[in-house]
C-alpha positions as CSV (number, residue, x, y, z in Angstrom):
1,X,76.0,-73.4,-11.9
2,X,76.6,-71.1,-8.9
3,X,73.5,-69.3,-7.6
4,X,73.2,-65.5,-8.2
5,X,72.9,-63.1,-5.3
6,X,69.2,-62.5,-5.3
7,X,66.1,-64.0,-4.0
8,X,63.1,-63.8,-6.2
9,X,59.2,-63.9,-6.2
10,X,57.0,-65.4,-8.7
11,X,53.7,-64.0,-10.2
12,X,51.3,-66.7,-9.2
13,X,50.6,-70.2,-7.7
14,X,52.5,-72.1,-10.5
15,X,55.7,-71.4,-12.3
16,X,55.0,-70.0,-15.7
17,X,56.9,-71.3,-18.9
18,X,58.9,-67.9,-19.1
19,X,59.5,-68.1,-15.2
20,X,60.8,-71.6,-15.7
21,X,63.2,-70.5,-18.3
22,X,64.3,-67.5,-16.3
23,X,64.9,-69.6,-13.2
24,X,66.9,-72.1,-15.1
25,X,69.0,-69.6,-16.9
26,X,69.9,-67.1,-14.1
27,X,69.6,-69.4,-10.9
28,X,68.4,-67.1,-8.1
29,X,69.7,-68.2,-4.6
30,X,66.1,-68.5,-3.3
31,X,62.4,-68.0,-3.7
32,X,60.0,-65.9,-1.5
33,X,56.3,-66.7,-1.4
34,X,53.3,-64.4,-1.0
35,X,49.5,-64.8,-0.8
36,X,49.3,-64.8,-4.6
37,X,51.5,-67.9,-4.7
38,X,49.3,-69.9,-2.2
39,X,46.1,-71.7,-2.6
40,X,46.2,-74.9,-0.6
41,X,48.8,-77.3,0.9
42,X,49.1,-79.6,-2.2
43,X,49.6,-76.5,-4.6
44,X,52.3,-75.1,-2.3
45,X,54.1,-78.4,-2.1
46,X,53.9,-78.6,-5.8
47,X,55.3,-75.0,-6.2
48,X,58.2,-75.5,-3.7
49,X,59.2,-79.0,-5.4
50,X,59.0,-77.5,-8.8
51,X,61.2,-74.5,-8.0
52,X,64.0,-76.7,-6.5
53,X,63.7,-79.1,-9.5
54,X,64.1,-76.2,-11.9
55,X,67.1,-74.7,-10.1
56,X,68.6,-78.0,-9.4
57,X,69.4,-78.0,-5.7
58,X,67.7,-77.6,-2.3
59,X,67.5,-73.9,-2.6
60,X,66.0,-72.0,0.3
61,X,62.3,-71.0,0.2
62,X,61.2,-68.0,2.3
63,X,58.0,-66.6,3.6
64,X,56.8,-63.8,5.8
65,X,54.9,-65.7,8.5
66,X,54.9,-63.6,11.5
67,X,51.3,-63.7,12.7
68,X,48.7,-61.0,13.1
69,X,48.8,-58.6,9.9
70,X,51.7,-60.5,8.4
71,X,50.9,-64.0,7.5
72,X,50.9,-65.3,4.1
73,X,49.3,-68.6,5.2
74,X,46.0,-68.5,7.0
75,X,42.5,-69.8,7.5
76,X,40.9,-72.0,6.1
77,X,44.0,-74.1,5.3
78,X,46.3,-73.1,8.0
79,X,45.8,-71.6,11.5
80,X,46.1,-67.9,12.4
81,X,48.8,-66.8,14.8
82,X,49.0,-63.7,17.0
83,X,50.9,-60.5,16.4
84,X,54.1,-60.2,18.2
85,X,52.8,-57.7,20.9
86,X,50.5,-60.6,22.1
87,X,53.6,-62.6,23.3
88,X,54.7,-59.3,25.0
89,X,51.4,-59.0,26.9
90,X,51.9,-62.8,28.2
91,X,55.5,-61.7,29.0
92,X,54.5,-58.6,31.0
93,X,52.4,-60.8,33.4
94,X,54.8,-63.8,33.6
95,X,58.0,-63.7,31.6
96,X,58.7,-67.4,31.6
97,X,55.2,-68.1,30.1
98,X,55.7,-65.3,27.6
99,X,58.9,-66.8,26.2
100,X,57.4,-70.3,26.3
101,X,54.4,-69.0,24.2
102,X,56.7,-67.1,21.8
103,X,58.8,-70.2,21.2
104,X,55.8,-72.6,20.9
105,X,54.0,-70.2,18.5
106,X,57.0,-70.3,16.3
107,X,57.4,-74.0,16.5
108,X,53.9,-74.4,15.4
109,X,54.5,-72.1,12.5
110,X,57.7,-74.1,11.7
111,X,55.5,-77.2,11.6
112,X,53.2,-75.7,9.2
113,X,56.1,-74.5,6.9
114,X,58.2,-77.5,7.0
115,X,55.2,-79.6,5.7
116,X,55.1,-77.4,2.7
117,X,58.8,-77.4,1.8
118,X,59.3,-73.8,3.1
119,X,62.5,-73.6,5.1
120,X,63.0,-70.0,5.9
121,X,60.8,-67.7,7.9
122,X,61.4,-63.9,7.8
123,X,61.1,-63.6,11.7
124,X,61.9,-62.6,14.3
125,X,61.6,-58.8,14.5
126,X,64.0,-57.2,16.7
127,X,62.5,-53.7,16.0
128,X,61.8,-51.4,19.0
129,X,58.9,-49.1,18.3
130,X,58.8,-45.6,19.9
131,X,55.8,-43.2,20.4
132,X,55.0,-41.3,17.4
133,X,56.6,-43.8,14.9
134,X,54.7,-45.0,11.9
135,X,52.6,-48.0,12.6
136,X,54.3,-50.3,9.8
137,X,55.8,-52.0,12.8
138,X,53.2,-51.4,15.4
139,X,51.7,-54.6,17.1
140,X,54.2,-56.7,15.1
141,X,56.8,-55.7,17.7
142,X,57.3,-57.9,20.8
143,X,57.6,-54.7,23.1
144,X,59.0,-51.2,23.5
145,X,62.2,-52.2,25.6
146,X,65.4,-53.7,24.0
147,X,65.6,-56.4,26.6
148,X,61.9,-57.6,26.2
149,X,62.3,-57.5,22.4
150,X,65.6,-59.3,22.5
151,X,64.4,-62.1,24.9
152,X,61.1,-62.8,23.0
153,X,62.9,-62.6,19.5
154,X,65.4,-65.1,20.8
155,X,62.6,-67.5,21.8
156,X,60.8,-67.2,18.4
157,X,64.1,-67.9,16.6
158,X,64.8,-71.1,18.8
159,X,61.2,-72.3,18.1
160,X,61.7,-71.9,14.3
161,X,65.1,-73.6,14.4
162,X,63.9,-76.5,16.4
163,X,61.1,-77.0,13.7
164,X,63.7,-77.1,10.9
165,X,63.1,-73.5,9.8
166,X,65.8,-71.0,9.6
167,X,65.0,-67.5,11.0
168,X,65.7,-64.1,9.5
169,X,66.4,-61.3,11.8
170,X,64.7,-58.2,10.8
171,X,64.9,-55.2,10.2
172,X,68.6,-54.6,11.0
173,X,69.7,-52.3,12.6
174,X,66.1,-51.3,13.5
175,X,62.9,-50.1,12.0
176,X,61.3,-49.1,15.4
177,X,61.8,-45.2,15.0
178,X,60.7,-45.1,11.2
179,X,58.6,-42.0,10.6
180,X,57.3,-43.6,7.4
181,X,56.1,-46.8,5.9
182,X,59.2,-47.9,3.8
183,X,56.9,-49.8,1.5
184,X,55.8,-46.3,0.4
185,X,58.6,-43.8,1.0
186,X,62.0,-43.3,2.8
187,X,61.9,-43.0,6.6
188,X,64.5,-40.7,8.1
189,X,65.6,-41.1,11.8
190,X,67.6,-38.2,13.4
191,X,68.3,-39.8,16.6
192,X,71.7,-39.5,18.0
193,X,74.2,-42.4,17.8
194,X,74.4,-43.1,21.6
195,X,70.6,-43.5,22.0
196,X,70.4,-45.7,18.9
197,X,73.2,-47.9,20.3
198,X,71.4,-48.4,23.7
199,X,67.9,-49.0,22.3
200,X,67.4,-49.7,18.6
201,X,70.7,-51.6,17.9
202,X,70.7,-53.5,21.3
203,X,68.3,-56.4,20.3
204,X,70.3,-57.0,17.2
205,X,73.6,-57.3,19.3
206,X,71.9,-59.9,21.4
207,X,70.7,-61.8,18.5
208,X,73.7,-61.4,16.2
209,X,74.5,-65.1,15.8
210,X,71.3,-66.0,14.0
211,X,72.0,-67.3,10.5
212,X,70.4,-64.5,8.5
213,X,69.2,-61.0,8.7
214,X,67.4,-58.5,6.6
215,X,68.1,-54.7,6.3
216,X,66.0,-51.9,7.0
217,X,65.4,-49.2,4.4
218,X,65.9,-46.4,6.9
219,X,68.2,-43.3,6.8
220,X,70.0,-42.8,10.1
221,X,71.4,-39.4,9.9
222,X,73.8,-40.0,12.9
223,X,75.5,-42.7,10.7
224,X,74.9,-41.8,7.1
225,X,72.9,-38.7,6.3
226,X,72.5,-39.8,2.6
227,X,71.9,-43.5,2.1
228,X,69.3,-45.8,3.9
229,X,70.9,-48.8,5.7
230,X,70.4,-51.0,2.8
231,X,72.5,-49.1,0.5
232,X,75.0,-47.6,3.0
233,X,78.4,-49.2,3.3
234,X,79.0,-47.2,6.4
235,X,75.9,-48.6,8.1
236,X,76.5,-52.2,6.8
237,X,80.0,-52.0,8.3
238,X,78.5,-50.9,11.5
239,X,76.1,-53.9,11.3
240,X,79.1,-56.3,10.9
241,X,81.3,-54.7,13.4
242,X,79.6,-52.6,16.2
243,X,76.5,-55.0,16.2
244,X,78.5,-58.1,15.3
245,X,76.2,-59.7,12.8
246,X,78.3,-62.2,10.9
247,X,75.6,-64.2,9.0
248,X,74.0,-63.8,5.6
249,X,72.6,-60.4,5.1
250,X,69.8,-59.9,2.7
251,X,68.2,-56.6,1.6
252,X,64.6,-55.8,2.4
253,X,62.5,-55.9,-0.9
254,X,64.2,-53.5,-3.4
255,X,61.0,-52.7,-5.0
256,X,59.7,-50.8,-2.1
257,X,59.0,-47.1,-2.3
258,X,61.7,-46.1,0.1
259,X,64.6,-46.7,-2.5
260,X,65.4,-44.6,-5.5
261,X,66.6,-45.4,-8.9
262,X,65.9,-48.3,-11.2
263,X,65.6,-51.8,-9.9
264,X,69.0,-52.6,-11.5
265,X,70.6,-49.5,-9.8
266,X,69.0,-50.5,-6.5
267,X,70.4,-54.1,-6.9
268,X,73.9,-52.8,-7.5
269,X,73.7,-50.3,-4.6
270,X,72.6,-52.8,-2.1
271,X,75.3,-55.3,-3.1
272,X,78.0,-52.6,-3.3
273,X,77.2,-51.6,0.2
274,X,77.7,-55.0,1.6
275,X,74.5,-56.9,1.3
276,X,75.1,-60.5,0.4
277,X,71.9,-61.0,-1.5
278,X,69.1,-58.8,-2.8
279,X,65.4,-59.7,-2.1
280,X,62.9,-58.8,-4.9
281,X,59.4,-59.9,-4.2
282,X,56.6,-58.5,-6.5
283,X,57.1,-61.3,-9.3
284,X,56.9,-58.6,-12.1
285,X,59.0,-60.3,-14.8
286,X,60.8,-57.3,-16.2
287,X,61.9,-56.2,-12.8
288,X,63.1,-59.8,-12.1
289,X,65.1,-59.8,-15.3
290,X,66.6,-56.5,-14.1
291,X,67.6,-57.8,-10.8
292,X,69.3,-60.9,-12.4
293,X,71.1,-58.7,-14.9
294,X,72.7,-56.8,-12.0
295,X,73.2,-59.6,-9.4
296,X,76.6,-61.5,-9.8
297,X,77.1,-65.2,-8.9
298,X,77.7,-65.7,-5.2
299,X,81.3,-65.9,-4.5
300,X,83.8,-65.0,-1.8
301,X,82.5,-64.0,1.6
302,X,78.9,-63.7,0.5
303,X,79.1,-67.3,-0.8
304,X,80.8,-68.4,2.4
305,X,78.0,-66.8,4.5
306,X,75.3,-68.2,2.2
307,X,76.7,-71.7,2.7
308,X,77.0,-71.3,6.4
309,X,73.4,-69.9,6.7
310,X,72.0,-73.1,5.0
311,X,74.2,-75.3,7.0
312,X,72.0,-74.4,9.9
313,X,69.1,-76.1,8.4
314,X,68.4,-79.3,10.4
315,X,65.6,-81.9,10.5
316,X,62.7,-80.9,12.9
317,X,62.9,-82.1,16.4
318,X,60.1,-84.6,17.6
319,X,56.9,-82.7,18.2
320,X,53.4,-83.4,19.0
321,X,51.4,-80.8,17.0
322,X,48.1,-81.4,18.6
323,X,49.4,-81.2,22.0
324,X,51.5,-78.1,21.2
325,X,48.3,-76.3,19.8
326,X,46.5,-77.2,22.9
327,X,49.1,-75.8,25.1
328,X,49.6,-72.7,22.9
329,X,45.8,-72.0,23.4
330,X,46.3,-72.1,27.1
331,X,49.2,-69.8,27.1
332,X,47.5,-67.2,25.0
333,X,44.2,-67.3,26.7
334,X,43.1,-63.8,27.5
335,X,45.9,-62.4,25.5
336,X,44.7,-63.0,21.9
337,X,41.6,-64.2,20.3
338,X,42.3,-66.3,17.3
339,X,38.7,-65.6,15.9
340,X,39.7,-61.8,15.7
341,X,42.8,-62.3,13.8
C-alpha cells in the first residue's frame, strides 16, 4: 500500500504489539528515533529491521545526530561529536581545514548510522543566529555569517551523502532570529524581508539542491503575520520559488509548543500549506493515531518528491573509519574536547 504523508516516532526500544498493528495498518512514510528508542547497536539494528519488515519496504529511518547538545547516539556505545560552532572555529583559522573537519565529522556520523540501518540524518543546520536570539540554536550553528554557514553546511551534507546517509536541511527558511524556543512557544521575527533575504534565507538558497528539508515553526511578519512557516502557504511558496528548494519538505515536529490546535488540525494545516510530509516525534500512541487519521497517502507532487529524495540514497563510499577518527582528532585538536561533550 502507498505510504502515508507522515513520519512517526515510537514509544520505546522495541515495537509494541499495538504499534506493530498501527504501522501495518497506516503505513507511515518513515520512522524517527530518539534516545528512548536506543540501547545498544544490536537493539537498534533489530528495531530498524523490524520497522522495515512491518511496513514492507526499505522505508527511511531518521535521527537527529548533530553533535554537541543534539545527539541521540553517544557514549559509551558511540562516539561523541562536536557542536556545529566547533567546525566554525576551525574554519575561522583555516577555512579549508574547517570544511575538511565538517565533512569528515559528518562522514564518521554516517558510518555510525549506516551500520545501524539509519539512513537519514536531520543535518545540516543552515540557521544564522543573531545576537539576542533564543539559544535553542546557539552553538548548534556553524557561524553567524551566511557564507560561512552555507559552506560548512555543504561540507556536512557531502560527508553524510558519501557515507550513504541522506541529509535534511534545517530549519528552512531560518531559525537563527527566533526569539523563543519553538519546542515551547511560537517565535515571532519582525525583520524586514530584504534583510531576511540577504542573511537568514541565503544559506538555504546555496543548499537548495539537497534532497530533503525541515521547516521552522517561526512567524516571519514580513511574509505572513499570522502563520508560522510550517503552516503558511505564503512562506512555503517562498521556499519553493524565491529560495528554490525543490526536494521533499517535512515539517518540524508538529507536537512542539509553537503550534496551535489539535494534533490532527496541525497535521492538516502543515500539509495544506505545502509540506510534503508531517513529522511527529513523541511516540504517544493517541497522537500517532490522530496524525495518521489526517495524513493522506502520498500522491502527486509530494509522492514524486519523496521518491526523488530516496533515490539519492547510495551505498557508502570506501572509508577507513580508524584513520578517519585519527585525522578528525587532529583537525579538531584545540577546538573541541570530546571528554567535555
